[in-house]
N, C-alpha and C positions, 0 to 999 in steps of 0.2 A: 503494499500499500504504499501510498504518498503521504509523507507527513509535512502537511501544508505550515504547520507553525517553523518548520526548519525553513522552508522556503522562504516565506515569509520576512525571517531572520537573515537571510543570506541577502536578498533582495534590499533589505534595508541597510547592512552593513556596505553594500557595495554602492549605494544612491548616498550614500553619507560621505564615501570616499571621492565620489565623483565631485558633488556638490560642497565639499569641504575645500575646495582648492582653492589658489589665490586669483583667479581670473575674474575680472569683474563681468557682470552680465554686457553682454553684445550681440550684436549682427554683423553680417559682413555684407558688403556694397555685390550686388548681382553682376556686376560689369568687370571690376577691378579685385575684388575679393579682400579689400582693405575693412579693418574693422570699423564699425560706426555704432552709433547710440542704438540702444534697442527702441527706441519709440520713434526713430527718423521713418517717415513716411512718405513719398515711395522708397523702396529699402537700395537706395543709391546715396553714395558720397556726394558730397557738391562738388565735384570736380566736373566742369564743364564738358568733357569728352564723355563722360559718364551718363550726365544728364541727357547729351543727344543721344546717346546710344538707346539707353533708356525709352527715350520718347519715340524713337525710331522703332524699336521692339515693340511697342505698345501697338503702334499703328499698323505694323505686320500684324500680329495675332488678330486686331480687329478686322482686318481684311481678310484674313485667312478665316476667321470665325462667318463672316458675311458672304464668302465664295461658298464655303461649307452648307450654309443653310440652303443657297440656291441650287446647287448641285443635287441636296436632298430633294427640294422642292421640282425639280425636273425630273428626277427618278420616280419620287412619288407620283406625280401627275401622268409620266407614260404608264408606270405599273396601274396606277386606280383607273385610267383609260382604257387599257387592253383586258381588264377585268369586267368592265362595264359594258365594252362590244361583245362579251363571250355571254354576257346574261341577256343581252338586248337580242 
């Protein structure tokens, strides 16, 4: 059988070791991986290149999302019209 108490004790020991370190809480920039404050939003540093790259990435993600919906709509339309033609 599994000893749940022992497992919980081991997990708490490991988390104490990890959280007991001397590194302050922080996040990393999505572009250059520099450490930044945990409250920064968006998650990029104040560097001009990182900000422009993040804006480009956001635009590209938005564009890809739109194109995915368009292609899904086209596919769904073709699929549904073929089903309706078979019924009629």
